[in-house]
VMD Tcl script that draws the C-alpha trace (Angstrom):
set ca {
  {99.39 147.11 -209.76}
  {100.65 149.23 -211.79}
  {99.31 153.12 -211.76}
  {99.77 152.96 -215.79}
  {96.15 152.48 -217.14}
  {96.53 149.89 -219.32}
  {92.61 148.87 -220.30}
  {91.91 152.76 -221.12}
  {95.16 152.62 -223.40}
  {94.00 149.11 -224.88}
  {90.49 150.33 -225.39}
  {91.70 153.73 -226.86}
  {95.04 153.00 -228.86}
  {92.94 150.46 -231.52}
  {90.44 153.24 -232.26}
  {92.73 156.31 -232.92}
  {94.81 153.83 -234.95}
  {91.50 152.94 -237.27}
  {91.19 156.80 -237.75}
  {94.42 157.61 -238.35}
  {94.76 155.04 -240.89}
  {91.44 156.12 -242.35}
  {92.92 159.25 -242.90}
  {95.52 158.62 -245.13}
  {94.24 159.28 -247.93}
  {97.36 160.67 -249.19}
  {99.46 157.69 -248.33}
  {100.53 154.63 -250.17}
  {98.80 151.62 -249.35}
  {102.00 150.23 -248.56}
  {102.20 152.63 -245.33}
  {98.72 152.84 -244.71}
  {99.45 148.80 -244.30}
  {102.03 149.39 -242.38}
  {100.89 152.00 -240.13}
  {97.54 149.97 -239.15}
  {100.01 146.71 -238.44}
  {101.92 148.76 -236.39}
  {99.28 150.02 -234.15}
  {98.10 146.37 -233.84}
  {101.68 145.04 -232.62}
  {101.59 147.93 -230.26}
  {98.46 146.86 -229.01}
  {99.42 143.63 -228.59}
  {102.37 144.47 -226.31}
  {100.65 146.67 -224.09}
  {98.17 143.58 -223.41}
  {101.20 141.10 -222.86}
  {102.07 144.07 -220.22}
  {99.31 144.15 -218.64}
  {99.44 140.36 -218.59}
  {102.18 140.26 -216.14}
  {101.19 143.15 -214.03}
  {97.94 141.41 -213.22}
  {100.39 138.05 -212.38}
  {102.05 140.26 -210.45}
  {98.56 141.84 -208.82}
  {97.44 137.91 -208.05}
  {101.01 136.70 -206.75}
  {100.42 139.40 -204.67}
  {97.38 137.89 -202.94}
  {95.38 139.89 -205.22}
  {92.64 142.62 -203.42}
  {89.42 143.18 -202.47}
  {88.07 143.95 -206.16}
  {88.34 140.72 -208.54}
  {89.67 142.99 -211.14}
  {93.05 144.08 -211.08}
  {92.87 147.09 -212.72}
  {90.38 149.44 -212.15}
  {89.03 152.25 -214.56}
  {85.89 153.99 -213.18}
  {84.32 157.24 -213.64}
  {80.45 158.35 -213.36}
  {78.72 158.57 -216.56}
  {75.37 158.84 -215.64}
  {74.64 159.80 -212.03}
  {71.42 159.67 -211.90}
  {70.80 155.96 -213.07}
  {74.52 155.03 -211.68}
  {75.95 154.13 -214.59}
  {79.66 154.53 -214.78}
  {82.42 154.34 -217.94}
  {84.36 150.90 -215.94}
  {86.68 149.48 -217.13}
  {88.37 145.89 -215.35}
  {90.55 143.09 -216.32}
  {90.30 139.53 -214.15}
  {91.20 136.60 -215.69}
  {88.70 135.39 -217.67}
  {88.36 139.04 -219.72}
  {92.56 138.96 -219.48}
  {92.65 135.59 -221.58}
  {90.48 137.29 -224.33}
  {91.86 140.77 -224.27}
  {95.49 138.69 -224.78}
  {93.64 136.78 -227.57}
  {92.31 139.84 -229.32}
  {95.17 141.53 -229.09}
  {97.33 138.22 -230.51}
  {94.83 137.68 -233.41}
  {94.41 141.37 -234.98}
  {98.18 141.29 -235.90}
  {97.79 138.29 -237.70}
  {94.34 139.26 -238.79}
  {96.11 141.95 -240.63}
  {98.79 140.14 -241.88}
  {96.85 137.55 -243.63}
  {95.02 140.27 -245.28}
  {98.05 142.37 -246.62}
  {97.35 140.55 -250.60}
  {92.90 140.36 -249.86}
  {91.36 140.92 -252.81}
  {88.43 142.55 -252.47}
  {85.45 143.46 -254.65}
  {85.92 146.61 -257.09}
  {86.15 150.12 -255.28}
  {87.13 148.92 -252.19}
  {90.32 150.07 -250.54}
  {92.59 147.62 -248.74}
  {93.00 150.94 -246.28}
  {89.33 151.05 -245.17}
  {89.44 147.37 -244.34}
  {92.49 147.54 -242.42}
  {90.60 150.39 -240.50}
  {87.76 149.13 -239.41}
  {89.82 145.88 -238.20}
  {90.90 148.29 -235.92}
  {87.96 149.41 -235.02}
  {86.51 146.34 -234.32}
  {89.19 146.04 -231.86}
  {88.65 148.64 -229.77}
  {85.29 147.65 -229.32}
  {86.10 143.98 -228.85}
  {87.82 145.07 -225.87}
  {85.57 147.66 -224.86}
  {82.74 144.51 -224.23}
  {85.50 141.96 -222.45}
  {86.60 145.03 -220.10}
  {83.43 146.65 -219.23}
  {82.30 146.17 -215.30}
  {79.48 148.16 -215.38}
  {76.23 146.40 -217.61}
  {75.10 149.22 -219.70}
  {78.79 149.87 -220.64}
  {78.87 146.60 -221.63}
  {75.12 146.74 -224.00}
  {77.24 149.67 -225.28}
  {79.87 147.93 -226.81}
  {78.18 144.88 -227.28}
  {76.05 146.97 -229.72}
  {78.97 148.78 -231.05}
  {80.90 145.74 -232.34}
  {77.66 145.08 -234.70}
  {79.24 148.21 -236.72}
  {82.74 147.74 -238.30}
  {81.51 143.87 -238.68}
  {78.86 144.63 -240.82}
  {80.36 146.74 -243.08}
  {83.35 144.45 -243.38}
  {81.14 141.79 -244.34}
  {78.27 143.52 -246.32}
  {80.83 146.40 -248.15}
  {83.82 143.99 -248.72}
  {82.34 140.48 -248.39}
  {81.69 138.14 -251.53}
  {78.95 138.12 -253.80}
  {75.78 137.39 -251.30}
  {77.40 139.75 -249.05}
  {74.25 142.41 -248.84}
  {72.32 139.46 -247.89}
  {74.68 137.73 -245.07}
  {75.39 141.23 -243.40}
  {72.03 141.86 -243.03}
  {70.84 138.02 -241.53}
  {74.08 139.28 -239.24}
  {72.79 142.55 -238.49}
  {68.67 141.55 -237.93}
  {69.98 138.39 -235.55}
  {71.94 140.46 -233.60}
  {69.90 143.89 -233.48}
  {67.08 141.36 -232.08}
  {69.21 140.19 -229.52}
  {70.64 143.84 -228.81}
  {67.06 144.49 -227.90}
  {66.49 141.37 -225.58}
  {69.66 142.47 -223.59}
  {68.02 146.22 -223.46}
  {65.20 145.25 -221.87}
  {66.85 143.01 -219.23}
  {69.03 145.46 -218.55}
  {66.79 147.95 -217.86}
  {65.06 144.85 -215.51}
  {67.84 144.30 -214.35}
  {68.45 148.21 -212.87}
  {64.40 147.88 -212.08}
  {64.94 144.73 -209.72}
  {68.28 146.36 -207.80}
  {66.71 149.51 -207.06}
  {63.94 146.87 -205.09}
  {67.31 146.08 -202.93}
  {68.68 148.95 -203.11}
  {68.03 153.27 -202.17}
  {68.54 153.33 -205.53}
  {69.21 151.06 -208.50}
  {72.67 150.44 -209.97}
  {74.09 148.42 -213.13}
  {77.31 148.21 -211.43}
  {78.76 144.70 -211.61}
  {80.34 144.76 -208.88}
  {77.29 145.65 -206.76}
  {74.69 143.76 -208.17}
  {77.17 141.02 -207.30}
  {76.71 141.15 -204.01}
  {72.79 141.64 -203.82}
  {72.34 139.06 -206.62}
  {70.94 136.31 -203.90}
  {68.28 138.52 -203.04}
  {67.03 139.74 -206.10}
  {63.43 137.20 -206.39}
  {64.36 133.80 -208.47}
  {61.08 134.37 -210.70}
  {62.63 138.02 -211.32}
  {65.63 136.80 -212.15}
  {64.56 134.16 -214.76}
  {63.15 136.76 -216.91}
  {66.50 138.87 -217.14}
  {68.59 135.90 -217.84}
  {66.27 134.91 -220.76}
  {66.96 138.14 -221.97}
  {70.21 138.10 -221.92}
  {70.67 134.14 -222.48}
  {69.11 134.33 -225.70}
  {71.09 137.62 -226.62}
  {74.86 135.80 -226.18}
  {73.11 132.45 -227.41}
  {72.96 134.51 -230.59}
  {76.23 135.81 -230.77}
  {78.31 132.48 -229.57}
  {76.06 130.87 -231.59}
  {74.20 127.72 -230.42}
  {71.91 125.81 -231.89}
  {69.36 127.03 -233.05}
  {70.35 130.67 -233.41}
  {73.27 129.79 -235.27}
  {71.64 130.66 -238.92}
  {73.51 133.66 -239.54}
  {77.27 132.28 -239.15}
  {77.83 129.97 -241.56}
  {76.19 132.90 -244.05}
  {78.37 135.58 -242.66}
  {81.46 133.86 -241.63}
  {81.55 132.40 -245.95}
  {81.21 135.61 -247.15}
  {83.06 137.52 -245.27}
  {86.54 138.38 -246.63}
  {89.36 135.90 -244.71}
  {90.18 138.36 -242.08}
  {86.84 139.15 -241.40}
  {85.71 135.88 -240.80}
  {88.70 134.70 -238.68}
  {87.77 137.63 -236.53}
  {84.29 136.80 -236.27}
  {84.45 133.03 -235.65}
  {87.64 133.79 -233.23}
  {86.58 136.98 -231.18}
  {83.47 138.21 -231.82}
  {81.83 134.41 -231.32}
  {83.24 134.40 -227.73}
  {81.12 137.38 -226.71}
  {78.47 135.21 -225.88}
  {80.07 132.72 -224.01}
  {81.88 135.69 -221.72}
  {78.47 137.36 -221.34}
  {77.28 134.37 -219.57}
  {80.39 133.98 -217.29}
  {80.05 137.92 -216.92}
  {77.04 138.53 -216.35}
  {74.49 135.77 -216.74}
  {76.17 133.33 -214.21}
  {77.27 135.64 -210.97}
  {74.14 137.95 -211.26}
  {71.85 136.24 -211.80}
  {72.67 132.74 -209.80}
  {69.37 131.44 -209.06}
  {67.90 131.78 -212.64}
  {71.40 129.65 -213.81}
  {71.01 127.16 -211.43}
  {67.26 126.59 -212.33}
  {67.91 126.85 -215.93}
  {70.93 124.84 -216.53}
  {69.91 121.92 -217.74}
  {68.51 123.54 -221.01}
  {72.15 125.11 -221.63}
  {73.47 121.47 -220.94}
  {71.15 120.63 -223.93}
  {71.95 123.18 -226.14}
  {75.10 122.37 -225.81}
  {75.25 118.32 -226.29}
  {72.97 119.92 -229.65}
  {75.14 122.46 -230.83}
  {78.13 119.61 -230.48}
  {76.23 116.99 -232.17}
  {74.16 118.83 -235.43}
  {77.20 121.22 -235.89}
  {79.40 117.51 -236.38}
  {77.01 116.58 -238.42}
  {76.20 119.27 -240.91}
  {79.95 119.71 -241.10}
  {80.42 116.24 -242.35}
  {77.76 117.21 -244.77}
  {79.53 120.68 -246.64}
  {80.78 120.98 -249.61}
  {81.90 124.88 -248.92}
  {85.32 125.16 -247.27}
  {84.68 128.36 -245.21}
  {81.19 126.85 -244.22}
  {82.91 123.63 -242.83}
  {85.07 125.95 -240.74}
  {82.01 127.83 -238.81}
  {80.35 124.05 -238.81}
  {83.34 122.97 -236.86}
  {83.05 126.37 -234.87}
  {79.41 125.81 -233.74}
  {80.47 122.47 -232.42}
  {83.35 123.58 -229.91}
  {81.11 126.28 -228.88}
  {78.84 123.55 -227.22}
  {82.08 121.90 -225.49}
  {82.34 125.71 -223.94}
  {78.67 126.12 -222.76}
  {79.05 122.99 -221.38}
  {81.54 123.67 -219.42}
  {80.45 126.61 -218.27}
  {77.11 125.36 -216.89}
  {78.56 121.87 -215.23}
  {79.40 124.39 -212.54}
  {82.89 122.46 -211.59}
  {86.07 124.36 -211.19}
  {87.72 122.09 -213.81}
  {84.70 122.00 -216.71}
  {84.56 125.71 -215.95}
  {88.94 126.77 -216.38}
  {88.24 124.17 -219.69}
  {86.01 126.40 -221.04}
  {87.62 129.68 -220.63}
  {90.59 127.86 -221.67}
  {88.49 126.36 -224.34}
  {87.80 130.29 -225.42}
  {91.54 130.94 -226.06}
  {92.56 127.21 -227.38}
  {89.44 127.71 -229.97}
  {90.23 131.46 -230.89}
  {93.64 130.07 -232.08}
  {93.28 126.92 -233.43}
  {90.12 128.13 -235.12}
  {92.05 131.13 -236.27}
  {94.63 129.22 -238.11}
  {91.98 127.07 -239.59}
  {90.46 130.20 -241.12}
  {93.55 131.83 -242.11}
  {95.24 128.64 -243.68}
  {91.55 127.87 -245.66}
  {91.45 131.07 -247.32}
  {95.11 131.29 -248.45}
  {94.35 128.05 -250.25}
  {91.03 129.55 -251.49}
  {93.15 132.75 -252.42}
  {95.20 130.38 -254.70}
  {92.43 128.39 -256.27}
  {89.82 130.55 -256.78}
  {86.95 128.36 -255.00}
  {85.58 127.69 -251.78}
  {84.62 124.41 -252.73}
  {86.22 121.02 -251.49}
  {85.77 119.29 -254.52}
  {88.05 122.19 -256.80}
  {91.00 120.42 -254.08}
  {93.08 117.42 -254.13}
  {96.54 116.43 -253.60}
  {97.67 120.09 -252.67}
  {100.00 118.29 -250.25}
  {102.46 117.36 -253.09}
  {102.32 120.85 -255.21}
  {102.29 122.54 -251.25}
  {103.70 120.86 -248.74}
  {103.92 123.33 -246.38}
  {100.54 125.17 -246.87}
  {99.69 121.27 -246.43}
  {101.62 120.69 -242.98}
  {100.06 123.70 -241.63}
  {96.56 122.43 -242.99}
  {97.24 118.83 -241.07}
  {98.42 121.42 -237.61}
  {94.84 122.89 -237.70}
  {92.75 120.02 -238.41}
  {94.71 118.45 -235.82}
  {94.09 121.13 -233.03}
  {90.85 121.18 -234.33}
  {90.30 117.70 -233.75}
  {91.88 117.97 -229.71}
  {94.70 115.41 -230.68}
  {96.75 115.24 -227.62}
  {99.93 117.38 -227.61}
  {97.61 119.94 -229.24}
  {96.29 123.55 -227.25}
  {92.55 122.27 -227.48}
  {93.43 118.53 -226.44}
  {93.66 120.01 -222.83}
  {90.93 122.46 -222.70}
  {88.29 119.67 -223.85}
  {89.69 117.16 -221.33}
  {89.19 119.66 -218.55}
  {85.35 119.85 -220.06}
  {84.20 116.46 -220.34}
  {86.29 115.37 -216.71}
  {84.80 118.91 -215.03}
  {81.40 117.90 -216.86}
  {81.29 114.18 -215.50}
  {81.95 114.96 -212.17}
  {78.14 116.65 -212.08}
  {76.73 115.29 -214.96}
  {78.31 112.03 -216.35}
  {75.10 111.19 -219.00}
  {75.84 114.69 -220.67}
  {79.45 114.02 -220.77}
  {78.67 110.43 -222.11}
  {76.93 111.96 -224.75}
  {79.15 114.88 -225.27}
  {82.43 112.11 -226.01}
  {80.13 111.57 -229.14}
  {80.86 114.78 -230.57}
  {84.81 113.96 -230.56}
  {84.04 110.97 -232.37}
  {82.00 112.76 -235.05}
  {84.48 115.70 -235.13}
  {87.15 112.60 -235.89}
  {85.26 111.91 -238.99}
  {84.65 115.36 -240.22}
  {88.29 116.69 -239.74}
  {89.84 113.51 -241.39}
  {87.50 113.90 -243.80}
  {88.35 117.30 -245.07}
  {92.16 116.60 -244.95}
  {92.52 113.48 -246.93}
  {89.23 115.43 -249.89}
  {91.59 118.20 -250.55}
  {95.38 117.91 -249.01}
  {95.93 114.10 -250.24}
  {95.39 111.61 -253.18}
  {96.36 112.78 -256.95}
  {96.04 115.87 -258.15}
  {92.54 117.08 -258.89}
  {90.03 119.35 -258.69}
  {89.10 122.76 -261.38}
  {91.07 125.12 -258.49}
  {94.58 122.83 -258.53}
  {94.55 121.21 -262.23}
  {94.85 123.39 -265.50}
  {92.02 121.86 -267.36}
  {92.28 124.53 -270.00}
  {96.22 123.99 -271.15}
  {97.63 120.55 -272.81}
  {99.80 118.53 -270.88}
  {103.53 119.65 -272.09}
  {104.84 116.84 -274.87}
  {107.73 115.70 -272.66}
  {104.50 114.98 -269.92}
  {102.81 112.58 -272.84}
  {104.50 110.17 -274.34}
  {104.53 106.39 -275.80}
  {105.06 103.45 -273.95}
  {107.44 100.96 -275.67}
  {106.25 98.91 -278.51}
  {104.91 96.00 -277.60}
  {105.61 92.62 -279.73}
  {102.83 90.17 -279.09}
  {102.93 85.92 -280.17}
  {102.52 86.11 -283.85}
  {98.63 85.03 -284.64}
  {97.72 81.74 -285.47}
  {98.02 80.53 -288.96}
  {101.35 82.50 -289.03}
  {101.49 86.53 -290.64}
  {103.54 88.97 -288.80}
  {102.93 90.89 -285.18}
  {101.74 93.63 -285.18}
  {103.89 96.60 -282.74}
  {100.85 98.04 -280.66}
  {101.71 101.79 -279.36}
  {100.31 102.59 -276.19}
  {99.47 106.59 -275.35}
  {100.63 107.19 -271.27}
  {98.13 108.92 -269.52}
  {98.72 112.61 -269.22}
  {99.87 114.14 -265.53}
  {97.78 116.96 -264.67}
  {99.33 120.56 -265.35}
  {99.14 122.74 -262.13}
  {96.92 125.67 -261.54}
  {99.35 129.00 -263.08}
  {99.89 130.59 -259.27}
  {99.02 127.94 -257.11}
  {102.17 127.56 -255.17}
  {103.42 126.76 -251.51}
  {103.47 129.66 -248.92}
  {105.42 132.74 -249.15}
  {107.70 133.22 -246.84}
  {105.47 136.56 -245.19}
  {102.74 133.38 -245.25}
  {104.40 131.57 -242.81}
  {105.54 133.97 -240.66}
  {101.40 135.17 -240.39}
  {101.05 131.23 -239.50}
  {103.75 130.84 -237.28}
  {102.81 132.40 -234.11}
  {99.61 130.67 -234.30}
  {101.46 127.23 -234.83}
  {103.78 128.22 -231.97}
  {100.91 128.64 -229.67}
  {99.33 125.36 -230.54}
  {102.02 123.40 -229.60}
  {103.19 125.27 -226.55}
  {99.73 125.45 -224.81}
  {99.30 121.87 -225.64}
  {102.23 120.58 -223.71}
  {102.22 123.53 -220.66}
  {98.93 125.16 -220.21}
  {99.64 126.09 -216.89}
  {100.97 129.71 -217.07}
  {96.82 130.43 -218.56}
  {95.84 127.81 -216.59}
  {97.05 130.10 -212.91}
  {95.29 133.01 -214.43}
  {92.37 131.80 -214.51}
  {91.58 129.47 -211.84}
  {91.44 132.93 -208.85}
  {88.06 134.19 -211.06}
  {87.00 130.65 -211.81}
  {86.70 129.97 -208.49}
  {84.73 133.22 -207.53}
  {82.43 132.75 -210.05}
  {81.65 129.28 -208.71}
  {80.96 131.32 -205.57}
  {78.86 133.97 -206.87}
  {76.60 131.52 -207.78}
  {76.46 129.76 -204.53}
  {76.97 126.19 -205.87}
  {79.82 123.61 -204.42}
  {82.59 122.19 -206.60}
  {82.44 118.41 -206.79}
  {85.64 118.61 -209.28}
  {89.32 118.42 -207.62}
  {91.04 121.75 -208.07}
  {92.55 122.56 -211.56}
  {96.18 122.79 -209.77}
  {96.11 119.02 -208.93}
  {95.91 119.28 -213.04}
  {98.74 121.50 -214.19}
  {101.28 120.62 -212.06}
  {100.36 121.50 -208.54}
  {101.15 124.53 -206.39}
  {102.36 128.29 -208.38}
}
mol new
graphics top color blue
foreach p $ca { graphics top sphere $p radius 0.5 }
foreach p [lrange $ca 0 end-1] q [lrange $ca 1 end] { graphics top cylinder $p $q radius 0.2 }
display resetview
């Protein structure tokens, strides 16, 4: 690969950007916003260059290391800890997704209404710092460094929720932090256990990922199980998997729309990424022994979250529960142990970020107009905001995994791959698709179709214009029996509801924000091969590291065959 240090630049650039934006106290708000957006766009360009560099690396046959680019410097020599960064097919997908979403989040948050005393400058600065921590998590190839970034990313997100969020922001942020802290403590215990276990195989302990992978099958199964559980609970909280999910609906609902979007599209991926990066290749015996448990949790999440989503009255909580249901499919694909299912799970991580990102952004734009998160406060929105309604339709169809959208490809791969090894689990999992159609169609019909209604849409304090309210034509009924003169009857036509002031269609800025997400949904729904080509070698290597045989046809048979 190129000698240019892409990963180091990707790690440091948003951190520098966050510091610069935070220090722009004397500049105008617009200048600070443009500066933050400029840093995020530069980050995206570098991620694209890294993508093509890695593709070239694969075309040339790869190398001895699974990582196309490695930055490795000794950090704590006495414990065998390194500052080590690397990118393989799985981490590259998530790095690219993060760099794609952050500029969109900043654009969507351009006119974000924040609590009194909060500034958009500080908000944008924290988003950039959060992006830096996320890049660190996805790129770390030393287990201790991974743990450090896993903990560091909590800090900016805690303040994004707790300082910039809604009325219950303190409660939501505290719950989020306590759950994450519990997971972090269990992970730290497992990191120490992994170091000690490696010391029984090697002359001295290490936390280097490649070294640990090479000795994974020499660590006793009983030891692996205990270490695995510490990591797995931390990742299950982060994903989140039912029953470790209760922090997400609160945090997702109270955080500003941009922070909520990052929470459910990027931060949650750390959980499923952790299973693929740490649990499966470094603890293979435990992964195989406990596969039934995680397939059970996956199905529980799919069915339970779908049912709860259909019962939601809060728009943002609705989106968070749809996200939890989708993570059930991702975890099912990870632990099905077939190439198709695992490749589908990784692709689902990307597609979930795009589809749910669009859904959260467009819901945020709807709430910004209506001033309410309650589903009952909206109705007939498509009549007065057809572009918003059309984008909402695209987002819901992608959430439903309709053929032609990006989510369909990944969901299909997960289910067909799972069926190869666990047909009963796959059949039960398809119930989630039926349930998802119920809650997705319900939310769309309730908010977008029908007559204008709801306190967020209709101006209930202002009477209808006189020109709207009119009298019906006079009627001339037959004379009453016994003679006399017929009396004309005047019937008042019902007043048409008046649209709430400021409730209009998407602005050009908002259209520019959602357009890349819509384009990605359509493109990946029609032609996912470029992404699958990047994913497949790493998925194959992960399967080999776990030590399971692949019962499913290779993914290349599903994406057109060959290179």
